[in-house]
N, C-alpha and C positions, 0 to 999 in steps of 0.2 A: 503495500498499498503505498504509496505516496502522498507526505504532510501535508504539498502542497495543492491535492486536487478531491473531491469524494466527491463518490460515487455511491450513492446509494443504494444498497441491498430490498430497503421497507420498510419499515416507520412502525412505533412504537403506536399502537394503534386506530382508529377507522380514519385516520385525517385529518383531525380535529386539528384548530391550527395550531394549542396542544401540546399534539402528539409531535416526537422528533427522531428525526431520519436516521437508520444506524447504519453499521458496515461490521462487518465479524472478519476477524485472523481466526480459521480451526490450530490451534494448537497441537491437539491430540485427540486421545481418547474423555482429558476432564473437558471437555470446551473448546470452547470459545475465545479471543480476546474482543471488545466488543469495543467500538467507537459513537459516540451520540454524534452529532453535530446538535451546537448551540448557537440555536439565531439568535439578534437580537430583543424578537417580541416574548422571547423564551423562559421562565423566571425558580424563580431554586423551588416549586413544587412543581413544577412540569418537570425539569430535572429527575427530581424526587422518581415521583410517577414512570419517569420513560426506568429512570435503573431498575424501580425496584419490576420495570413489564418483559425487561429482556430478563434479571433473576429465577422470575416465575415460570418467563415460557422460552426459553432454550437451557443448554450449563457452560452455564459465563463465568471464566476463569477471571474473568477482571474486562472494566468498565473505564474507559477514558472518555476524557467532554472535550471539544476540539470548537471553539468558538469561529464562526460562521467569519470575521477580517480574515478566521486568518487562511484563509486557504480557499481556492479556484474551486469550485460546484460543477460537478459536469454528472449529466443528466440524457 
């Protein structure tokens, strides 16, 4: 994964403005590392909700927050 681009694999919900895009990198049988894209309108509550979504739905090894201004989004 290139830290200067973000190609989302999914979204943490049904596509509401509070949901966050994510991408992952499988590390092995224990699960995957996830990166959440935090856009300017996301609050701390949105981040907590997105982390909970990933932990509840996937084998999550770690979660990193990527701020929108740090990357170029590719869709």
